[in-house]
N, C-alpha and C positions, 0 to 999 in steps of 0.2 A: 197847678203846677207845684210840684214838690219842692224843687230847688230853685228859689227866686232870690234875686239880688236887687235891691232898690237902688236906682241911678237917677240922677238929675240931668234932664235934657232941656235945652232951650229951642223953643220953635218959634217961628214967626207966628203972630196973632191970627193972621187971617187963615193959616193951616190949622191952628187949634179950633178956631170957629167952624171950619169945614169938617173935620173930625167929630167934634161934637154934634153937628147936624146930622151926620150918618151913623154914629156909633153911640152906644151907651157907656162903653168902657174905652177910655183913650189908651190904657195899658194893654188890653187885647188887641186893639187897632195897630198900634206901634210895634207890638210883638209880631203880629202876622206881617206887617210891611217889612221888618227887619228880616224876618225869615226869608220872605220872598226875594229880597234884594241879595241876601247872602247866597241863596240858591242860584239866582240869575249870574252872579259874579263868578260862582263855581263852575257853572256851565260854560260861560265864557273863558274861563282859564283852561277848562278841559278841551274845548274847541280849539283855542289858540296852541294847546300842547299838541294836539293830534295833528295840527296842520303845520306846525313848526317843531317837530320833535327834537330833543337834544341829541347831539352827535353820538354820545355814548349809547343812548338808547336805540337809535338806528343801528349802530355797530352790532349791539347785543341782538336785536331782531334778525339782522342778516345772518349772524353765527347760528342762530337757532335755526332758521330756515335751511341753512347748509346742512346742519346736523340732522334734521327731519328728512332731508333728500337723501342722505347716505343711508339712514336707516330703512327707508322705503325701497330702496333698489334692491332687486334680488341678486 
């Protein structure tokens, strides 16, 4: 890891014990877990955005579809 920041995080003792049983490096485990959670949240936000598009986005998409139809007609 080239660019690393040190942070202090408090975790319940039972979680720390579980991490220590499974992993040699707490930092690596926490890094992987945080990345996984951030990816999960991004995917959730994307799905939400696709299912509930902003009105402006819908209007622009419809305008784009109309422009494509005009250009395709002979």
